[in-house]
Residue frames as a rotation matrix with the C-alpha (Angstrom) as fourth column:
MET 1
0.159 -0.879 0.450 -87.59
-0.137 0.432 0.892 53.98
-0.978 -0.203 -0.052 120.37
PRO 2
0.090 -0.168 -0.982 -85.92
-0.969 -0.244 -0.047 54.02
-0.232 0.955 -0.184 116.94
ARG 3
0.942 0.331 0.062 -86.11
-0.295 0.900 -0.321 50.86
-0.162 0.284 0.945 114.92
SER 4
0.031 -0.953 0.301 -83.01
-0.479 0.250 0.841 48.65
-0.877 -0.171 -0.449 114.97
SER 5
-0.356 -0.237 -0.904 -81.62
-0.930 0.189 0.316 46.86
0.096 0.953 -0.288 111.94
TYR 6
-0.748 0.142 -0.648 -82.65
0.099 0.990 0.102 43.57
0.656 0.012 -0.755 113.59
GLU 7
0.216 0.895 0.391 -85.95
-0.587 -0.201 0.784 42.90
0.780 -0.399 0.482 115.35
PRO 8
-0.791 -0.482 0.377 -85.41
-0.584 0.409 -0.701 41.67
0.183 -0.775 -0.605 118.92
ILE 9
0.249 0.824 -0.509 -87.40
-0.450 0.564 0.693 38.50
0.858 0.056 0.511 119.67
LEU 10
-0.404 -0.348 0.846 -87.65
-0.914 0.110 -0.391 37.23
0.043 -0.931 -0.363 123.25
SER 11
-0.653 0.176 -0.736 -88.07
0.070 0.982 0.173 33.57
0.754 0.061 -0.654 124.11
ALA 12
0.473 0.873 -0.119 -90.77
0.136 0.061 0.989 32.61
0.870 -0.484 -0.090 126.61
LYS 13
0.286 -0.456 -0.843 -88.09
0.949 0.255 0.184 32.37
0.131 -0.853 0.506 129.32
ALA 14
-0.786 -0.605 0.129 -86.73
0.597 -0.796 -0.097 35.85
0.161 0.001 0.987 128.55
TRP 15
-0.335 0.760 0.557 -90.27
-0.055 -0.606 0.793 37.25
0.941 0.235 0.245 128.34
GLU 16
0.558 0.504 -0.659 -91.14
0.575 0.338 0.745 35.83
0.599 -0.795 -0.101 131.77
PHE 17
-0.248 -0.745 -0.620 -88.08
0.963 -0.260 -0.073 37.52
-0.106 -0.615 0.781 133.24
PHE 18
-0.843 -0.100 0.528 -88.96
0.293 -0.909 0.295 40.81
0.450 0.404 0.796 131.53
THR 19
-0.028 0.955 0.297 -92.60
-0.001 -0.297 0.955 40.86
1.000 0.027 0.010 132.66
ALA 20
0.425 0.140 -0.894 -91.65
0.825 0.345 0.447 40.18
0.371 -0.928 0.031 136.29
LEU 21
-0.649 -0.748 -0.136 -89.72
0.750 -0.601 -0.276 43.47
0.125 -0.282 0.951 136.46
THR 22
0.005 0.589 -0.808 -91.10
0.496 -0.703 -0.510 46.81
-0.868 -0.398 -0.296 137.57
ARG 23
0.850 0.409 0.331 -92.13
0.488 -0.380 -0.786 49.25
-0.195 0.830 -0.523 134.84
LYS 24
0.742 -0.621 -0.252 -89.01
-0.596 -0.783 0.177 51.37
-0.308 0.019 -0.951 135.36
ARG 25
-0.181 -0.837 0.516 -86.71
-0.383 0.543 0.747 48.34
-0.906 -0.063 -0.419 135.10
GLN 26
0.301 0.369 0.879 -88.61
0.668 0.577 -0.470 47.14
-0.681 0.729 -0.073 132.00
GLN 27
0.994 0.064 -0.090 -87.91
-0.008 -0.771 -0.637 50.48
-0.110 0.634 -0.766 130.34
ARG 28
0.282 -0.959 -0.002 -84.21
-0.790 -0.234 0.567 50.21
-0.544 -0.158 -0.824 131.20
LEU 29
-0.240 -0.347 0.907 -84.05
0.075 0.925 0.373 46.65
-0.968 0.157 -0.196 129.89
THR 30
0.704 0.551 0.447 -85.91
0.513 0.040 -0.857 47.62
-0.490 0.833 -0.255 126.70
LYS 31
0.794 -0.485 -0.367 -83.22
-0.579 -0.787 -0.213 50.20
-0.186 0.382 -0.905 125.95
LEU 32
-0.176 -0.903 0.392 -80.53
-0.655 0.404 0.638 47.55
-0.735 -0.144 -0.663 126.42
ILE 33
0.090 0.300 0.950 -82.38
0.421 0.853 -0.309 45.09
-0.902 0.428 -0.050 124.18
TYR 34
0.946 0.294 0.135 -82.61
0.249 -0.396 -0.884 47.63
-0.207 0.870 -0.448 121.36
LEU 35
0.452 -0.871 -0.195 -78.97
-0.825 -0.491 0.280 48.59
-0.339 0.034 -0.940 121.85
LEU 36
-0.295 -0.511 0.807 -78.06
-0.200 0.859 0.471 44.93
-0.934 -0.022 -0.356 121.45
ALA 37
0.423 0.556 0.716 -80.28
0.595 0.426 -0.682 44.66
-0.684 0.714 -0.150 118.35
ASP 38
0.862 -0.172 -0.476 -78.42
-0.396 -0.815 -0.423 47.61
-0.315 0.554 -0.771 116.80
TYR 39
-0.093 -0.952 -0.293 -75.25
-0.986 0.129 -0.106 45.47
0.138 0.279 -0.950 116.80
PRO 40
0.751 0.624 0.215 -76.57
-0.654 0.747 0.118 41.90
-0.087 -0.229 0.970 116.45
HIS 41
0.774 -0.484 -0.409 -73.26
0.160 0.773 -0.613 40.32
0.613 0.409 0.676 115.41
ARG 42
0.209 -0.716 0.666 -71.20
-0.847 -0.473 -0.243 41.62
0.488 -0.513 -0.706 118.33
LEU 43
-0.206 -0.375 -0.904 -69.20
0.146 0.901 -0.408 38.95
0.967 -0.216 -0.131 120.08
GLY 44
0.830 0.536 0.155 -70.29
-0.119 -0.101 0.988 38.20
0.545 -0.838 -0.020 123.60
ASP 45
0.295 -0.704 0.646 -68.11
-0.955 -0.186 0.233 37.74
-0.044 -0.686 -0.727 126.63
TYR 46
-0.718 -0.468 0.515 -68.27
-0.407 0.883 0.235 33.99
-0.564 -0.040 -0.825 126.03
GLN 47
-0.245 0.611 -0.753 -70.01
-0.881 0.184 0.435 31.52
0.404 0.770 0.494 123.73
THR 48
-0.427 0.211 0.879 -72.08
-0.359 0.853 -0.379 28.43
-0.830 -0.477 -0.289 124.41
ARG 49
-0.898 0.197 -0.392 -73.89
-0.318 0.324 0.891 26.04
0.303 0.925 -0.228 122.06
ASP 50
-0.054 0.943 0.327 -77.52
-0.960 0.042 -0.277 25.11
-0.275 -0.329 0.903 121.91
SER 51
0.153 0.189 0.970 -78.94
-0.259 0.955 -0.145 21.62
-0.954 -0.229 0.195 121.34
VAL 52
0.923 0.178 0.340 -78.50
0.266 0.341 -0.902 21.87
-0.276 0.923 0.267 117.55
GLY 53
0.150 -0.979 0.138 -74.89
0.956 0.179 0.234 23.08
-0.254 0.097 0.962 117.79
ARG 54
0.505 0.094 0.858 -75.59
0.479 -0.858 -0.187 26.76
0.718 0.506 -0.478 117.09
PHE 55
-0.609 -0.739 -0.289 -73.20
0.706 -0.340 -0.621 29.20
0.361 -0.582 0.729 118.77
LEU 56
0.641 0.768 0.013 -74.91
0.630 -0.536 0.562 31.43
0.438 -0.352 -0.827 121.31
GLU 57
-0.385 -0.720 0.577 -73.37
0.185 -0.673 -0.716 34.68
0.904 -0.169 0.393 122.46
ASN 58
0.476 0.426 -0.769 -73.49
0.851 -0.002 0.526 35.57
0.223 -0.905 -0.363 126.15
LEU 59
-0.354 -0.557 0.751 -72.95
0.432 -0.810 -0.397 39.25
0.830 0.184 0.527 126.84
GLN 60
-0.076 0.254 -0.964 -72.97
0.971 -0.201 -0.130 41.18
-0.227 -0.946 -0.232 130.10
MET 61
-0.488 0.014 0.873 -74.49
0.374 -0.900 0.223 44.66
0.789 0.435 0.434 129.87
GLU 62
-0.490 0.266 0.831 -75.26
-0.574 -0.815 -0.078 46.93
0.656 -0.515 0.552 132.82
GLY 63
-0.579 0.168 0.798 -75.95
-0.750 0.275 -0.602 44.18
-0.320 -0.947 -0.033 135.33
PHE 64
0.595 0.765 0.248 -77.66
-0.541 0.608 -0.581 41.73
-0.595 0.212 0.775 132.96
VAL 65
-0.700 -0.690 0.184 -76.36
-0.298 0.517 0.803 38.77
-0.649 0.507 -0.567 130.97
PHE 66
0.389 0.782 -0.487 -78.07
-0.784 0.003 -0.621 38.22
-0.484 0.623 0.614 127.62
THR 67
-0.536 -0.430 0.726 -77.91
0.092 0.825 0.557 34.90
-0.839 0.366 -0.403 125.77
TYR 68
0.491 0.696 -0.524 -78.71
-0.368 -0.380 -0.849 35.43
-0.790 0.609 0.070 122.09
TRP 69
-0.486 -0.603 0.632 -78.02
0.539 0.362 0.760 34.64
-0.688 0.710 0.149 118.46
ALA 70
-0.285 0.311 -0.907 -78.60
-0.590 -0.802 -0.090 36.66
-0.755 0.509 0.412 115.30
ASP 71
-0.004 0.389 0.921 -80.85
0.612 0.729 -0.306 35.10
-0.791 0.563 -0.241 112.65
GLY 72
-0.670 -0.429 -0.606 -79.59
-0.129 -0.737 0.664 36.89
-0.731 0.523 0.439 109.56
ALA 73
-0.836 0.364 0.410 -82.07
0.541 0.425 0.726 35.21
0.090 0.829 -0.552 107.22
VAL 74
0.163 0.977 0.136 -85.00
0.849 -0.209 0.485 37.05
0.502 0.037 -0.864 108.82
LYS 75
-0.432 -0.468 0.771 -83.06
0.064 -0.869 -0.491 39.90
0.900 -0.163 0.405 110.52
GLU 76
0.743 0.638 0.202 -84.11
-0.218 -0.055 0.974 38.87
0.633 -0.768 0.098 114.03
LEU 77
-0.505 -0.815 0.284 -82.07
-0.559 0.058 -0.827 38.90
0.657 -0.577 -0.485 117.21
ARG 78
0.408 0.650 -0.641 -83.20
0.024 0.694 0.719 35.85
0.913 -0.309 0.268 119.16
ILE 79
-0.412 -0.469 0.781 -82.79
-0.761 -0.294 -0.578 36.56
0.500 -0.833 -0.236 122.88
LEU 80
-0.078 0.326 -0.942 -83.05
0.069 0.944 0.321 33.23
0.995 -0.040 -0.096 124.65
ASP 81
0.364 0.126 -0.923 -82.28
0.886 0.259 0.384 34.19
0.287 -0.958 -0.018 128.23
ILE 82
0.077 -0.333 0.940 -81.76
-0.213 -0.926 -0.311 37.25
0.974 -0.176 -0.143 130.41
VAL 83
0.353 -0.065 -0.933 -80.22
0.845 0.450 0.288 36.95
0.402 -0.890 0.214 133.85
GLU 84
0.729 -0.114 0.675 -79.70
-0.283 -0.948 0.144 39.75
0.624 -0.296 -0.723 136.34
LEU 85
-0.135 -0.869 -0.475 -76.40
0.414 0.386 -0.824 39.76
0.900 -0.309 0.308 138.16
């Protein structure tokens, strides 16, 4: 998989979701995660805020909703939650 401009970082909650999937579904989700990391500042379908007031993007992609924010200081895409629709 080619390296994205931002490194995707999964929270413990997102990692738990990921590891519970079958290998084939993990591969599909990995592609989506790197696609998202290629465009870390894209606006989601809607925004929420975390406990410190940071805006979180929520984006639906191919049957999953990703909750994330881009940490430009360290070039990391922080994926906080992944939910399958």
